[in-house]
N, C-alpha and C positions, 0 to 999 in steps of 0.2 A: 493336449494343446489344440485349440481350435484352428483349423486350416480353412481359409475361405474357398468356396467352390469356384470352379472356372467361370460360371455365369456371373457370380458376384464380382470376380476380378475384372471380367470384361466390362461390367457396368461402371467400374471405377476408373477404367482407362480413359485417356484423352481420346478425342474423336479421330483416331487413326483408322483409316479404312483400308483393310488388307485385301479386300475383294479385288481379284484379278492382278494383284501385285505378284511379281516373280521373286520367289524366295529360294535361295540355294542353301542347303544344309549338308555339310560333309559328315560322314559317319552317321547316317540316318537309320541304321538297321536295329539299333539297340538303345536303351537308356534315354538320356536327355535328348539325343538327336532324333530318335524315333518319336518321342513325345512332341517335339517341336514340329516335325513333319505333319503329324496327325492333327495337331491343333491349328496349324496354319491352313491346312486343307479345310477344317471346319469353318474357318473364318473366310473361306472363299478364295484363298490365294492359289496361285499355281506354283507348284513346288518341284524342285529338282534335288535329288539326293544321290549320294554315292556311298559305296562301301566295298570291302574286299570279299564279302560272302555273297556269291551270286545266288545261292539258294534262298537266302533271307530276302534279298532284293526281289526275286521272282515272286515269293509269297506276298510280299508287300504290294507288288504291282497287281496281283490277283485281287487283293482286298480293296484296291482302289483302281478299278478298270477304266475310269474315265480319263480324259486327256489332261486332267489337272496335275497329274503326278508323272514325273520323268525319273527313271532310275537308270543308273549306269554303274557297272562294276569298275572300280578304280582304286588304286593304292595311292594315297595322297603323298607318300614319301617319294613318289616318282613324278618328276616335273611334267613329263609328257602326258601322263594320266590326268594330271590336273588341267593341263591345257585342253585336252580333248573333252574333258567333262564340262569345262566352262564354255568351250566353243559349241558343244552339242546343246547346252542349255540355251544359249543365245540364238542358235539356229532354230530351235524348237519353239521358244517363247518370245523371241525378239529383243529381249533386254534382261537386265538384272536389277531389281530394286533393293535387295538385301542379300548379303552373303554372311552366313553364320559358320565360322570355322570351328566345328565341333569335334571332328575326328581326333582321337587321341589314344594314347596307351600309357600305362604306368609300369613301374618296375619295383622289385623288392629284393635288395641285396646290399650288404655292406660294400663300400667302395673298394676296400682291400681285397674282396673276393670276386667282384663282378668282372665279367668279360667286357672289355671296352666296346665291343661291337653292340652290346646291349644299350649303352649310353648313346652310341651313334644312331641306333634304330629309333630310340625314343626321341632324340632331337630331330631326326628326319621326318617323323610323323607329326609330332606336336608343334614344332617350330617351322620347319621348312614347308610342311604341308600347307600351313596357313599362308606363308609367304608366296608359294607358287599360285595357290588359288586366287589370292587377292591381286597378285600382279596381273593375271590374265583377265580378271573380272573388273579391274579398276576403270578401264576406258568406258565401259557401260555404266558403272556406278557413278562416274563423273557426269555422264549425260543425264542420269535420272536423279542426281543428288541423293543417292541412296545411302545405305547403312552397311558398315562392316562390323561384325561382332566376333570376338575371340572368346572361346570358352576356356578360361584359365583355371586357376585353383588357388586355394589358400597357400599351397606350396609355391605360388608365384610371389608371395609376400614373405613367407617364412620357410627357410630351408628345412626339410624334414629328413631325419636319419633313415637310412635304408632306402631312400628315394632320391638320392643325389642327382641322378640323371633326369628324373621327372621334375624335380625342383628347378634344375638348370634350364630345362626346356620352357617352363612356365615363367621364370624370371625373364628369359629371352623374349618370350611372346609378349609379355606386358611392356617391356622396354621398347620393343619394336612398335607395338600398337600406340604407345604414348607418342613416339616420334611421328608415326603416321597420322595420328589425330591432329598434331600440331601442323604438319604439312598441309593437311586437307581441311583445316578449319574453315567453316562456312561453305564448304563444297560437298563433303561427304561426312556423315556422322560415323564416328569410330568409337566403339565401346568394348570393354572387356568385362567378363563375368567370372566370379569366383564362387562356385556353388557350395563349397563346404562339403560335409559328408552327405552324399545323395545316394539313394538306393539305385544301384546299377550293376552291370557285370564287370566294371573296370578293375575291381580287385581280383576277380576270378581269372581274368585274362592278363593280369600284370605279369611282366617277364621276371623270371628268377635270374640267378647269377649266370646261368648258361644260356639264357635267352629263350627258355621254354615257358609256356604259360603256367602260372602258379596253380590254377585250377580250384582254388578255394579262397574264402575270405575269413579273417579272424573277427570281423565286425558283425554286430547284430543289425542286419540290413533293415529289419522291421521298425527300428527306432529312428531311422534316417528320413530326411525329407524325400518324398517320392519324386521320381523323374517328371511326372505330370505336373506337380506343384512347382517344381523348379522351372519347367518350360513356361508355365503361366507367368511367373515373375519375369522371365527373360522377355517375353513378348510385351508385357506391360512396360518394362523399362525401355525397350526399343521405341515404343510409341511415345514415351516421355523424353526420348533422346538423352538418357542419362550417360554420364561419362564412365562410371563403373558401377558394378552391382556385386556386393558381397552378401551372400546368403547364409542363413542359420545363425543362431546365437553363438554357437561355438566358433564359427568362422569369424564373425565380427569381433568376438573377444580376442581371438588369436591375433588378428591384425592390429587391434588396439594395443594389446600387451607387447607385441613385438616392436611397435613403434616407440612406445614410451618406457618400457622396462625390458630391453633386449636381453640383458644378462640373466635376469630372473626367468625370462621366457625360455632361454636355453635350458635351464634346469628343469622347468616344468615339462618342456617338450621331451627331454631325455627320459624323464620319469614316466611319461605317458607311453612312449614307444618301446621302452625296455622293461621287461618283467623278469626278475631273477637273473639279470644279466644277459637275457636273450632278447633279440629284436623281435617285436611283433610284426609279422608279415601280413 
């Protein structure tokens, strides 16, 4: 399947000028987050990003030694870390034009087997991490009439077996962002993105029933949309001020089927995620 190049996508974008805009991306050391940071830097933006892995952040900073990139070690599940990250961004760059709540984690376990702390951890990162960062960034975003983006998932439209805590966190994220969008209409652009299957390390670091990283993926990552292509679509949609963005044919089909044929979709989803009675993790 033909995938448009970044330069072609840029030419098709509306005349949004990202040069010198201040973009905040949580979870920017891997996957979609890293691709977003790199592409915004290419567009001339000033970017602040955070993550829990100090070594990866250090290497990222070495690759971009100029003053356009700010990195900070932070765990978005901790409110104080989020506050300090946002305050450091504003003190360094003076304002925030866009906040992309990208940091997230998944899980792989049947609900009857999972330790409840796993679900709490997933909710703390995926939902409360977005709430904390947005709360502290909002005064600046109101001044700049900026943008808030939430990186959600098809699991925010369709509950997935073995991923109950992940689905819950993404349903919560989308419901909260819809309420926020309505509150801030005409003042701040609010948008959520459902990437579908995208090549990243989210499956390798997904938590098992004991809360340990799974360490492997059952999916063929080479057949998925790349993180770079996903980031291109996100940036384009931010420029177009879209309400939502659902990516990949499989993702669009899942949302459509679940809306109009929910019972049938239950069966199809069960068939996809269970092989010989065993959950695909």
